[in-house]
Structure formats: structure tokens, C-alpha cells
N, C-alpha and C positions, 0 to 999 in steps of 0.2 A: 847309431846309438839306439838301443832297444827301448821300448816303453818302460820296461823295468829299470833300466839304467837312468832314464830320464826322471823317474820317480825318486831314485836314490839321490839325484842331484838337488832335489827340492827339500825344503825344511819339512819336518813332520807336521807342522801346523799349516798345511797347505790351504785349508779353508780360511784361516786367519789372514794369510798372505793375500788371498783373493779379495776378501772383504775389505782389507785395509786399502788396497789400490782403488777399488771401485768407490769407496766412500771418499777417498782423497780427490778423485776425479770429479765426483758429483758435487763436492763442496765448492770447487772453484776450478775452472779450466779456461783456456783461451777460447774466445767467442768467435768462431769462424761460421759464416752463414750456412755453409753446407752441412754443418752439424745440426742445423735446425730443420732439416728436411729428410724424408725417406724416399724422395723421388729418384728412381734409379738413373734417369736421364741426367738430372742435375749432378748427381754424384759421379757418374761416368765422366762428365765434362770436367769436374774438379780433379778427378784422379788422372786424367790424361794431361791436363794443364800442369799439374804439380810434379810431373816427372821432370827431374833436374831443375826445378824452379822452387824457390822458397815460398812457403805458404802466404806470407804477408804480401808478396808481389802478385799472387794469384787472385786475391779478392776482387780487385777492380776489374780485371780481365774476365773473371767468371761472371760477375754481375752484368757486365756489358754484353757478354756473349749470350746470356740468357734473356736479356732485354731484347736482343735482336732476333734470337731463335729460341723462343720460350719452351717449345715442345720438341720431342723427337721427330714429329711429323714436319714441323717447320724447318728443322735442319735437313731432313731428308729431301725436302723440296727446294732447298737453296742451291744456287750455283756454286759449284766447288771452288771456282776462282774467288768468289766472295769470301768463303770460309777461310781459304788459304791466305787471302789478303788481310783479313782480320787478324789471323794468327801472326802474320809477319808484322803488322802494325803494332801489335801488343808486345812484340819481341819475346815471344814465348819459346823460340828456338825449335829446331827440327820440324820444319813445315810439313813433312810427310805425316806427322801426327794429326794435323788438321785434316789431311786427306783420309786417313784411316778413320777418324772420328765421323767424318761425313759418310763414309761408306758403311760404318757400323750402324749409323742411324737408318740408312736405307735398308740394311739387313733386318733391323728390328721391325720396320714398317712392312717389308715384303714377306719376310719369313715368319714373323711372330705377330702379325696384325697390329703392330704398334705397342704391344705389351712386352716388356723386357722379360726374358727368362730369369729365374731366380736362383739357379744353382751355379756354383763356380764352373763346373764342367761345361754347361750350356753357354754361359757368358763368354767363356774362352773361345767359343766358335766365332765370335764377332771379330771383324777386321781390326787388327792392331791391339786386341785385348789379350794380354799375357796372363799367366797364372796369378801374379800379384794383383793386377787390376781387377781381374774377374773375382778374386776372393774379397777384395775391398768392397766392390759393388754389392756382392752377395751379403757381406757383413752389414754394411751401413744402410743399405736399402731394404733388405729382407730379413736381417738378423739370422742369416742362414749360412754364414761363412765358417771357414776354418780359422785357426790362429794366424794372424798376419805376422810375417817375419821380415822386417825391413832393417835398414842399417841401425836405426834407433833401438829397435827391439833386440837385435843381436848385442848391442853394447850393454843394454840393461841386463840381459841374461848372463852375459859373460862376467860382468862385474858383481851382480847380486848373488848369483848361485855358482860362480866358478865353472860355467859351462865351457867346454873346449871350443876353440875357434874352428868349428866344423859345421857346415850347413846342415848335415843330417842331425847332429846333436842339437842345434838351435831349433830345428823343426820339431823334433821329438819333445824337447822340453817345453816349447811354447804350446804345443798341442796338449800336453799333459796338464799344463797350468791353467789353461782357459776353462772357465766353468761352462758346463753344457748349456746350450741354448742361449748364450749371452754374448754372442760374437760382436754385436754392435757396441755395447758399452765397454766390453773388455778390450777390444782392439783399439778403440779410441783412447782408453785409459792408459794402456801400456805404451802406446806411441806418444801420448802426452807426457808420460813420465820420462821417456827418452828425450823429448823435445825441450822440456823446461827444467828438469832436475838432474837427470843423468846425461848431461851434454858432454861434449868433448872435454870441457872443463866443468867438473861436477859442481852442483849447487845443492848439496844434500840438505844442509840445515836451512839455507835461505828459502828453498822451495818446499820445506817441510816434507821431504821424501818419506813416504809411508813404509818403505821397506828397510829403513836403517837398522832395525833390530835384527834383521835376518841377513843383511848384506855383507858378503865376503869382503868387498872392496872397502866398505865403510869401517869394517872391523880391523882390516890389515893395513889400510892406507895405500894399497896398491890399486890405483885407478887407471891402469893401462886398459886398452880397448882393442878389439879386433882390427886387423888391418883393413883399411878402406881404400879401394882403387882411386887413384888420383884422376880427377877429371881433366881432360886436355884443355889447354888455353883456348878461350873463345876468340880473342882478338887476332884477326888475320887467318882464322881457321876456315876450312872448307865449309863448315856449317854456317859461319858468319856470311861468307860470300853467297851461299845458296839463298840465305834470307835476303840479302841485298838485291839479288836478281828478282825474286818474287815481289819485293817491295817496289822496286823500280817499275816493273811491269804493271803492278796494281795502281801506281800513281799516274803513269804516263801512257798506259795502253801499249799496243804492239810497238816494238822498237827494232831497228836493224842491229846487227851484231855489234858493230863498232860503237854506235850510240849507247847501246846497253853497256858495253864494256867500260866506257868512260864514266857511266853512272855507278858502276859497281866498284871500280878501283881508281884511285887518283893516279896510280902509276901504270895504268893500262896503256900498252903500246901494241897496235895490231900485229906487228911482226916480231914482238919481243917475247921473253920468257913468260910474261903474264899477258899474252895477247890472244889472238883469235883461237889458236889451238887449245890454250888453257881454258878459255871461256866455253868453247864447244864441248870440251870434255865435261865441264861442270853442267852444261845444258843437257848433255846426254844422260847424266844421272837424274836430273830433274824430269826429263821426258820419260825415263823408265819408271819414275815414281808417279807419273800421271799428272805432273804439275804444270808443264809447259809444252808447247808445240813449236817446232822450228820449221819454217817454210824456206826451203832452199831453192826457190824459183829464180833467184837472181844470184849474182856473184857473192854477195855478202850474207844473204839470208835475213829472215825477219822472225822475231820471237814474240810469242804471245802466251798469256796464261791460258791453260786449258780449261774449258767450261764443260 
């Protein structure tokens, strides 16, 4: 979708649309603690934690993490096993994100002398920081980002302005709509709109949606939304088992293969389908991710968190 086509998708009163959303957000919005800071380190921690995790669940973990490692320097100096253990204890999922966050902190200290870069392009050079996270940190810490386009924003644009279910169309329309130099308030506001008013089940009137007078869905009653990929079941998943391995090693220290296996699965049987071969395959992935070491000096092997 071209910039001109994006402009055609928007109402003629674009300035009024922008003003209405910002004023709605500034009157009242959910009070998350990371919205009260422009510290790029604290914002990066929040963005990494909130991947695949609801924001209400992130608050306690984020505050506890910053209590323990309050600065990027303190995180860079930490033992990686401690960081991974914290992540597992908080059940934040995908423990390799803890490893990436720790490595990103070391990069900031070693390559940037402890000061975060402020552009999305430079932020994306940090370990585990993709385009969305880089842009979010640039927006919320430095007010220097592009328009954020996440699932909530796509749903808002699709319903409000009848934007096609196409990533290029969403990017172009979001970029055209965001006021210059106001990425911090704008991206917070449009994500808030998707989070409290234009949810899967819309709450247009209850949430006093500021875009009702321009909204295609509100006018037509068609509140369909873009397709969202279904997340795989967590219970019994490889992701869950990886977390159990890390948690067991964090709680009990190094363990031999079979002792670890029985702590990970109640149905663990050394020679069974969910036995040593299965566990070693799981451990191989964790070792490749830099999370564990396996000592094969004896018949069964011994596993420890990597430090």
C-alpha cells in the first residue's frame, strides 16, 4: 500500500482523529509503572517480559527484576544462571529471552559505554531485539520511534478505517496516521485503544471510544478482525518442559540425567518414550541456547545451569 493509498483510507479530518485519540488517552488510561519512566533499560525489560505475556502479569515480575538488577550495568554483571533462574521462577516462558536480555545488557555496557542507542536501527543490533521491540524502546524511551503495529493496532485500523488485512497496508496507514515527533504518546494511545475499547469483543460506548464518529465498524456493525495466529498449548509443550529443566536446576543445583528427568516429568521412564533420549534432545536445545551444560563423564551424565 502506497503512502497515497494510506492517506485515502483515512478520514479527511485526520488532525481531529489524532487529537481525539491523544486527548482520550491523556484523560484516563491504565496505570502501568513502565509508563511512568523513560529509562530505556526499564522499558526494554518490560518489552521483553511482555512478549506472549499479559501486561497485568508482568507488573510484579518487572518490579522484582528491577529491584534485583536496577541498572543495565548490574544486569550485565549478573550471573546468567541467576537471570535465567529468575525468569523461570516467574514463569515468564521462553527462558532464552532471559539469556538474550542478559547479553543485550552486556552489549550496551561494552559497545555503548552503558548508554542505550536511541534509534530503532541501532537498538535492533542488540541481542534478541527485533524490529517491534527496538521501535517500542525508541518510542517510549526517546520519543524517536516509528508507528508501532502490533495485533491490537492492526485490529483498530482494520475496524476503524477498513484497512485491508495486509501487513504493508497496516504499516503504511499507521505511519501516515502518527503525528510527527509524538511516537511516545501516540503509540501508547493507539495500543491502549486496542487494549481497552477495541478488544476482540468491542466496548465502544463503555470505553468512550474517541473514534466512533469515524469508525467503519461502529457505523456498519461489522466488528470482524484480522486473523490472529493461534498460540500453541502450553501444558505439556516443549516450552513448558524446558522451563521445568531450568527451574529444577535452579532449585537443586547440578543433577544427574535420571534425577532431573523425574523432576521434569511424572511419567519419566529412563528407557521409555519420554526417557533419557527425549531428555537429552531437550538438553541439547538448552545447551545450544547457552542455558545448560551436560557433563558426560559418567554413564548417565550430569547437568548444570551454565554460568
